[in-house]
MINUMI-185048 format. One line per 2 residues: their letters; for each residue x, y, z of C-alpha. Coordinates in pm, whole numbers, m for minus. Layout:
N
a) X,Y,Z ~ ... $
# end
This chain:
273
mk) 784,m2107,m1660 ~ 900,m2457,m1750 $
ql) 791,m2586,m1408 ~ 427,m2499,m1472 $
qi) 178,m2783,m1443 ~ m17,m2775,m1769 $
af) m337,m2969,m1837 ~ m495,m3006,m2179 $
ig) m862,m3089,m2220 ~ m869,m3241,m2564 $
ag) m588,m3432,m2733 ~ m650,m3352,m3097 $
nm) m413,m3210,m3357 ~ m384,m2860,m3212 $
at) m325,m2983,m2858 ~ m68,m3230,m2986 $
si) 109,m2956,m3178 ~ 124,m2724,m2877 $
ig) 252,m3004,m2653 ~ 515,m3093,m2911 $
gl) 624,m2730,m2930 ~ 650,m2706,m2552 $
le) 863,m3021,m2535 ~ 1092,m2883,m2805 $
qg) 1139,m2573,m2590 ~ 1251,m2781,m2294 $
fd) 932,m2842,m2101 ~ 926,m3167,m1906 $
aa) 666,m3415,m2027 ~ 606,m3502,m1661 $
ni) 455,m3154,m1612 ~ 208,m3192,m1899 $
ra) m105,m3405,m1904 ~ m412,m3436,m2124 $
sd) m761,m3578,m2119 ~ m969,m3696,m2412 $
ps) m1268,m3929,m2449 ~ m1097,m4110,m2738 $
ee) m876,m4398,m2628 ~ m700,m4387,m2964 $
sr) m614,m4017,m2924 ~ m492,m4071,m2569 $
ek) m274,m4365,m2664 ~ m127,m4183,m2964 $
lh) m40,m3876,m2755 ~ 113,m4083,m2475 $
st) 316,m4305,m2705 ~ 451,m4025,m2924 $
lg) 511,m3749,m2668 ~ 521,m3931,m2334 $
vt) 265,m3722,m2148 ~ 14,m3862,m1899 $
ts) m336,m3905,m2043 ~ m679,m3990,m1904 $
dd) m1046,m3980,m1992 ~ m1115,m3798,m1662 $
ns) m1110,m3422,m1713 ~ m1123,m3320,m1349 $
sm) m834,m3548,m1246 ~ m613,m3397,m1517 $
vk) m700,m3043,m1409 ~ m631,m3102,m1040 $
da) m348,m2873,m918 ~ m281,m2746,m1273 $
dv) m138,m2396,m1309 ~ m265,m2375,m1666 $
vi) m564,m2546,m1827 ~ m591,m2540,m2205 $
la) m934,m2605,m2353 ~ m876,m2766,m2693 $
vk) m1222,m2912,m2748 ~ m1498,m2854,m2999 $
pq) m1718,m2553,m2917 ~ m2028,m2773,m2907 $
vm) m1908,m2957,m2595 ~ m1755,m2662,m2413 $
hl) m2046,m2621,m2170 ~ m2010,m2985,m2062 $
vt) m1634,m2952,m2017 ~ m1650,m2632,m1812 $
ad) m1911,m2783,m1582 ~ m1688,m3088,m1538 $
ir) m1373,m2896,m1440 ~ m1521,m2593,m1263 $
ea) m1445,m2706,m908 ~ m1091,m2825,m986 $
va) m1008,m2500,m1168 ~ m1137,m2293,m877 $
aa) m940,m2497,m624 ~ m614,m2468,m820 $
rs) m677,m2106,m923 ~ m572,m2207,m1272 $
vv) m557,m1978,m1571 ~ m779,m2123,m1842 $
is) m672,m2081,m2204 ~ m937,m2146,m2467 $
ia) m853,m2209,m2831 ~ m1214,m2293,m2922 $
ag) m1363,m2079,m3198 ~ m1678,m1886,m3119 $
it) m1671,m1929,m2741 ~ m1660,m1589,m2574 $
is) m1494,m1506,m2246 ~ m1833,m1431,m2090 $
sl) m1950,m1781,m2185 ~ m1638,m1931,m2029 $
ek) m1684,m1723,m1714 ~ m2044,m1844,m1692 $
gl) m1924,m2203,m1701 ~ m1613,m2164,m1484 $
gs) m1698,m1876,m1250 ~ m1665,m1502,m1301 $
dt) m1343,m1482,m1098 ~ m1162,m1739,m1313 $
av) m859,m1613,m1505 ~ m940,m1668,m1873 $
vr) m735,m1612,m2188 ~ m910,m1658,m2519 $
cm) m686,m1737,m2816 ~ m732,m1755,m3190 $
pn) m455,m1969,m3346 ~ m453,m2083,m3707 $
tp) m377,m2414,m3872 ~ m8,m2347,m3957 $
al) 40,m2388,m3582 ~ 43,m2758,m3667 $
lr) 381,m2690,m3830 ~ 497,m2454,m3552 $
ag) 438,m2168,m3797 ~ 112,m2035,m3661 $
at) m14,m1688,m3583 ~ m210,m1652,m3260 $
al) m391,m1353,m3115 ~ m483,m1346,m2743 $
ha) m720,m1155,m2517 ~ m749,m1195,m2140 $
na) m1016,m1107,m1889 ~ m957,m880,m1590 $
aa) m902,m1176,m1356 ~ m587,m1286,m1539 $
se) m268,m1162,m1374 ~ 32,m1035,m1568 $
dq) 216,m1360,m1494 ~ m78,m1564,m1619 $
rq) m98,m1356,m1936 ~ 273,m1412,m1993 $
sa) 235,m1785,m1936 ~ m42,m1800,m2196 $
qd) 168,m1608,m2446 ~ 474,m1825,m2386 $
il) 272,m2143,m2434 ~ 117,m2030,m2764 $
aa) 455,m1900,m2880 ~ 562,m2266,m2890 $
vg) 368,m2298,m3217 ~ 440,m1963,m3383 $
st) 408,m1589,m3342 ~ 173,m1424,m3091 $
cw) 11,m1087,m3035 ~ m245,m936,m2797 $
ve) m563,m753,m2894 ~ m709,m489,m2664 $
ee) m1075,m581,m2718 ~ m1226,m927,m2742 $
kq) m1435,m819,m3041 ~ m1112,m774,m3236 $
ld) m1077,m1152,m3233 ~ m1349,m1158,m3500 $
av) m1117,m955,m3724 ~ m830,m1189,m3632 $
ta) m1048,m1483,m3734 ~ m1114,m1318,m4070 $
ls) m747,m1236,m4124 ~ m517,m1505,m3986 $
gs) m769,m1764,m3870 ~ m928,m1811,m4211 $
gp) m634,m1661,m4399 ~ m448,m1983,m4486 $
ay) m746,m2091,m4696 ~ m730,m1764,m4891 $
ff) m368,m1831,m4982 ~ m449,m2189,m5076 $
lf) m729,m2065,m5303 ~ m512,m1799,m5468 $
te) m229,m2047,m5520 ~ m476,m2299,m5661 $
am) m595,m2034,m5908 ~ m234,m1960,m6010 $
vd) m168,m2330,m6066 ~ m481,m2363,m6282 $
ag) m385,m2054,m6481 ~ m30,m2181,m6532 $
ea) m168,m2507,m6663 ~ m404,m2321,m6897 $
lg) m103,m2130,m7030 ~ 66,m2455,m7129 $
ld) 257,m2582,m6826 ~ 202,m2931,m6696 $
re) 26,m2955,m6359 ~ 330,m3065,m6162 $
ts) 551,m2785,m6293 ~ 284,m2522,m6239 $
ls) 228,m2639,m5881 ~ 599,m2649,m5801 $
la) 657,m2297,m5934 ~ 350,m2154,m5759 $
lq) 440,m2305,m5421 ~ 801,m2192,m5433 $
ta) 691,m1845,m5542 ~ 461,m1828,m5240 $
vg) 738,m1941,m5006 ~ 989,m1696,m5152 $
at) 750,m1400,m5156 ~ 648,m1465,m4796 $
rm) 1010,m1479,m4684 ~ 1086,m1155,m4865 $
aa) 790,m983,m4697 ~ 880,m1119,m4353 $
es) 1253,m1053,m4370 ~ 1270,m729,m4568 $
dv) 1318,m388,m4408 ~ 1073,m225,m4653 $
dl) 695,m243,m4663 ~ 473,m445,m4894 $
ve) 400,m151,m5124 ~ 769,m96,m5190 $
lr) 834,m466,m5242 ~ 555,m478,m5498 $
rr) 688,m164,m5669 ~ 1032,m322,m5703 $
vt) 889,m623,m5882 ~ 664,m414,m6105 $
sp) 870,m273,m6392 ~ 701,8,m6590 $
ag) 520,m127,m6896 ~ 628,m479,m6801 $
tt) 445,m807,m6753 ~ 388,m764,m6379 $
er) 241,m418,m6425 ~ m3,m555,m6680 $
ai) m112,m830,m6440 ~ m146,m588,m6144 $
qs) m358,m355,m6358 ~ m582,m648,m6443 $
fe) m619,m739,m6074 ~ m704,m380,m5982 $
aa) m953,m346,m6266 ~ m1124,m665,m6149 $
gl) m1163,m519,m5800 ~ m928,m753,m5614 $
rg) m900,m527,m5308 ~ m1274,m489,m5277 $
cv) m1323,m863,m5320 ~ m1075,m938,m5040 $
sq) m1233,m677,m4812 ~ m1582,m815,m4877 $
am) m1470,m1171,m4813 ~ m1298,m1084,m4485 $
qa) m1602,m887,m4369 ~ m1815,m1194,m4439 $
aa) m1577,m1407,m4233 ~ m1582,m1157,m3945 $
dr) m1962,m1142,m3955 ~ m1979,m1520,m3941 $
ae) m1742,m1527,m3645 ~ m1974,m1290,m3461 $
em) m2275,m1503,m3553 ~ m2101,m1816,m3425 $
ar) m2031,m1647,m3093 ~ m2401,m1567,m3055 $
em) m2501,m1920,m3153 ~ m2258,m2073,m2903 $
g) m2347,m1813,m2639 $
# end
């Protein structure tokens, strides 16, 4: 695995994070290269992580076992046209982390027999704490699927979905999810301040509560319902707050919001199609 030749098209934050994660896991920088039209991005990546960079996509893809497309969706059709011949010659597996670009669109640009894995990471991947879902086309071998999973595991947890359409649900859940937590935490901070705390104290308490609650949920051997029950004493303060949330329709609000996100993900796929 660590001898794979990996080429990144795009040298932005997500590509940099994945490369950094791979290096931390023992990958040799000599086996990783990246292209980007921005000289500043190329220089920053080369100076900080030591990988070869270029503004020539096809030269970076040549003889690569894995090609990772980390570019904006709007330029994907130009990129796939640029690297199509090199990908075919190397029989590379192509991993796309671009939102809204379907596997059929990638196959149209790269060739229907190209091994393609579409991924949906989220922004905590920048801290190696991401959650990524993957889906592969029929051309991807088991080894290529495993390579894709191992690479994305360098920036967090991974899982596979059986149908590509499920990536819309993933987008609504984990892709957009960090913003939901930021919004809820922001609301808690504002409420704490309204109750008489200073802003700094309210923020500190809210953030640590979020960290602690997440750790409890991730590390506990009981489910979320039981964890909530244990915090919610009968006739206590937490019960009163939970009752208020339920009366305000919190569950329905979350469901409606995530459906809206999933619908937009589907719309974006059609627009990019």
